[in-house]
C-alpha positions in Angstrom: 21.8 -13.5 -7.0 21.5 -10.3 -5.1 20.0 -9.5 -1.7 19.0 -6.3 -0.2 20.2 -6.8 3.4 18.1 -3.9 4.8 14.8 -5.4 3.7 15.7 -9.1 3.1 14.3 -9.0 -0.4 16.1 -11.3 -2.8 16.0 -11.1 -6.6 17.8 -13.2 -9.2 20.2 -10.9 -11.1 23.1 -11.0 -13.5 25.8 -8.5 -14.0 25.1 -6.2 -16.9 27.1 -3.2 -18.2 28.8 -1.1 -15.7 28.7 -3.7 -13.0 25.1 -2.9 -12.2 22.9 -6.0 -11.6 19.9 -6.3 -13.9 17.0 -8.3 -12.1 16.1 -11.4 -13.9 13.5 -14.2 -13.4 14.3 -17.7 -12.5 14.6 -19.9 -15.7 12.8 -22.8 -14.1 10.7 -23.9 -11.1 13.9 -25.6 -9.9 15.8 -22.3 -9.9 12.9 -20.7 -7.9 13.0 -23.4 -5.4 16.8 -23.0 -5.0 16.3 -19.3 -4.3 13.5 -19.9 -1.7 15.6 -22.6 0.0 18.7 -20.3 0.2 16.7 -17.3 1.5 14.9 -19.4 4.2 18.3 -20.9 5.2 20.0 -17.5 5.5 17.1 -15.9 7.3 16.5 -18.7 9.9 20.3 -18.8 10.6 20.4 -15.0 11.1 17.4 -15.1 13.3 18.4 -18.2 15.2 15.0 -19.7 14.7 13.8 -22.7 12.7 10.8 -22.9 10.4 7.8 -25.1 11.3 8.5 -28.7 10.0 6.3 -28.4 6.9 7.0 -24.7 6.1 10.0 -25.3 3.8 8.2 -28.0 1.8 5.1 -25.7 1.6 7.2 -22.7 0.4 9.1 -24.9 -2.1 5.7 -26.2 -3.5 4.2 -22.8 -3.8 7.3 -21.6 -5.6 7.0 -24.4 -8.0 3.4 -23.9 -8.7 3.5 -20.1 -9.1 6.5 -20.2 -11.5 5.0 -23.1 -13.5 1.7 -21.2 -13.8 3.5 -18.1 -15.0 5.5 -20.0 -17.5 2.5 -22.1 -18.8 -0.4 -19.6 -18.6 1.2 -16.2 -18.1 3.5 -15.6 -21.0 6.6 -16.2 -18.9 8.0 -14.9 -15.5 8.7 -11.2 -15.5 9.5 -10.8 -11.8 10.4 -12.9 -8.8 10.8 -11.8 -5.2 11.3 -13.7 -1.9 11.2 -11.9 1.4 10.9 -13.1 5.1 8.9 -10.8 7.3 8.4 -11.8 10.8 7.1 -15.2 10.7 6.0 -15.3 7.1 7.6 -15.8 3.7 6.4 -13.5 1.0 6.9 -15.1 -2.4 5.9 -13.0 -5.4 5.8 -14.0 -9.1 4.9 -11.7 -11.9 4.0 -12.5 -15.5 2.7 -10.9 -18.7 -0.9 -12.1 -18.5 -3.6 -9.9 -16.8 -6.1 -12.7 -16.4 -6.5 -14.0 -12.9 -5.8 -17.6 -12.0 -8.8 -19.8 -11.8 -9.8 -23.1 -10.2 -11.0 -25.6 -12.6 -13.3 -28.7 -11.8 -11.2 -31.8 -11.9 -13.6 -33.2 -14.4 -14.5 -31.4 -17.7 -18.1 -31.1 -19.3 -17.7 -34.7 -21.0 -16.8 -36.3 -17.7 -13.1 -36.7 -18.5 -10.6 -36.1 -15.8 -8.3 -33.1 -16.4 -4.6 -33.7 -16.3 -3.9 -30.2 -14.9 -5.5 -27.4 -12.9 -4.5 -28.4 -9.5 -1.7 -25.8 -9.0 -3.8 -22.9 -8.0 -5.8 -24.7 -5.3 -2.5 -25.9 -3.9 -1.2 -22.4 -3.7 -4.3 -21.2 -2.0 -4.4 -24.1 0.5 -0.8 -23.8 1.5 -0.7 -20.0 1.8 -2.1 -17.8 4.6 -3.0 -15.1 2.0 -2.8 -14.9 -1.8 -3.0 -11.5 -3.4 -3.2 -10.9 -7.2 -2.5 -7.3 -8.5 -2.4 -5.8 -11.9 0.9 -4.3 -12.9 1.0 -0.8 -14.5 2.9 -1.9 -17.6 0.6 -5.0 -18.0 0.5 -8.4 -16.6 -0.1 -9.3 -12.9 1.8 -10.1 -9.7 0.7 -13.0 -7.5 2.1 -12.8 -3.9 1.6 -15.7 -1.6 2.2 -15.3 2.1 3.4 -18.7 3.6 3.5 -19.1 7.5 6.9 -20.2 8.7 5.8 -20.7 12.3 3.5 -23.5 13.5 -0.1 -22.3 13.7 
């Protein structure tokens, strides 16, 4: 893992070739959660301020949902960034699919309960802001802004 200390942006990386890191995406939601936990721990220690009691669990759940959605519906994770700016955590996950996330009714047309479809509403509920942007080479980037201070 590498961190740009000037901006606080953290990316997963592995050493490639001439000692230059190549950004890579988390291989699982668990790896994404570990990265978020580490960044928040380092940033709160550096700032000398703690997060609101539910901020860590909210951030971990959002990381899990965004990475799971990218893996299941987006053709895989192509980018992952975590940054603390002021009192907010910016969490971005990119994938190969241009289609935007959608909220599905919990019941299908035949009246059967769906077993999935709850991740996107969870992300929207726990985040202050959620932005979806197209990527120039294809795919999309979903950025969730999670408040760290009590509102």
